[in-house]
C-alpha positions in Angstrom: -6.1 -10.8 2.7 -9.7 -10.8 1.7 -10.7 -9.1 4.9 -8.2 -6.3 4.2 -9.6 -5.8 0.7 -13.2 -5.8 2.1 -12.2 -3.1 4.6 -10.6 -1.0 1.9 -13.7 -1.3 -0.2 -15.9 -0.4 2.8 -13.8 2.7 3.6 -13.8 3.8 -0.1 -17.6 3.5 -0.1 -17.7 5.7 3.1 -15.6 8.3 1.4 -17.9 8.3 -1.6 -20.9 8.7 0.6 -19.3 11.6 2.4 -18.4 13.2 -0.9 -21.9 12.8 -2.3 -23.6 14.3 0.8 -21.2 17.3 1.5 -23.5 19.6 -0.5 -26.3 19.1 2.0 -24.1 19.8 5.1 -23.5 23.0 7.0 -20.1 24.6 6.4 -18.9 23.4 9.8 -20.0 19.8 9.1 -18.3 20.0 5.6 -15.0 20.8 7.3 -15.5 17.8 9.7 -16.5 15.4 7.0 -13.7 16.5 4.7 -11.2 15.9 7.6 -12.8 12.5 8.2 -12.4 11.6 4.5 -8.7 12.5 4.8 -8.3 10.2 7.8 -10.0 7.4 5.8 -7.5 7.9 3.0 -4.6 7.4 5.5 -6.3 4.3 6.7 -6.6 2.9 3.2 -3.0 3.6 2.5 -2.0 1.7 5.7 -4.2 -1.2 4.8 -2.8 -1.4 1.3 0.7 -1.9 2.8 -0.6 -5.1 4.5 -1.4 -6.6 1.1 1.7 -8.6 0.0 3.4 -7.2 -3.2 5.8 -9.3 -5.3 9.4 -8.4 -4.7 11.2 -6.8 -7.8 14.1 -8.8 -9.0 16.5 -6.8 -11.3 18.1 -9.2 -13.7 21.0 -7.0 -14.9 21.8 -5.7 -11.4 21.3 -9.0 -9.6 19.3 -7.2 -6.9 15.9 -7.3 -5.3 13.9 -4.3 -4.4 10.6 -3.2 -2.8 7.8 -3.0 -5.3 6.3 0.0 -3.6 9.2 2.4 -2.8 12.0 0.8 -5.0 14.4 0.4 -2.0 17.1 -2.1 -2.9 17.5 -5.0 -0.5 20.6 -6.7 -1.8 22.0 -9.2 -4.2 19.6 -12.1 -4.6 22.3 -14.7 -5.5 24.2 -14.0 -2.3 21.7 -12.7 0.2 19.2 -15.3 1.5 17.6 -12.9 4.0 13.9 -12.6 3.1 12.0 -10.3 5.5 8.3 -9.9 5.7 8.1 -6.1 5.3 10.2 -3.5 3.6 12.2 -1.8 6.3 12.1 1.5 4.3 8.4 1.9 3.7 6.7 -0.9 5.5 5.2 -2.7 2.5 4.4 -6.4 3.1 6.5 -8.5 0.7 5.8 -11.6 -1.3 9.1 -13.4 -2.0 7.5 -16.5 -3.4 6.8 -15.0 -6.8 9.4 -12.3 -7.4 8.8 -10.2 -10.6 11.9 -10.0 -12.9 12.7 -6.7 -14.5 15.4 -5.7 -16.9 17.9 -3.3 -15.4 
């Protein structure tokens, strides 16, 4: 997990460097560097999905849900299937420390 966070921080630093140096670039290079920054943002988003997030546990509804997209997985008292990733958005899940929320 630490390597993923380091990679995210490194990419964010690269985006900042690109942004800080765009003024000195030719118009063509600005277009290329802006596109590169956008690719970096996609990479950050994908890397963040690899960091486990605590599963939401809705007390009143007796359901579990993805912390990222809110997709409901099922009734936690009856369903013992605990999968590693949300099959709706791909977020890595942490079932060991579910977060309880009021319905």
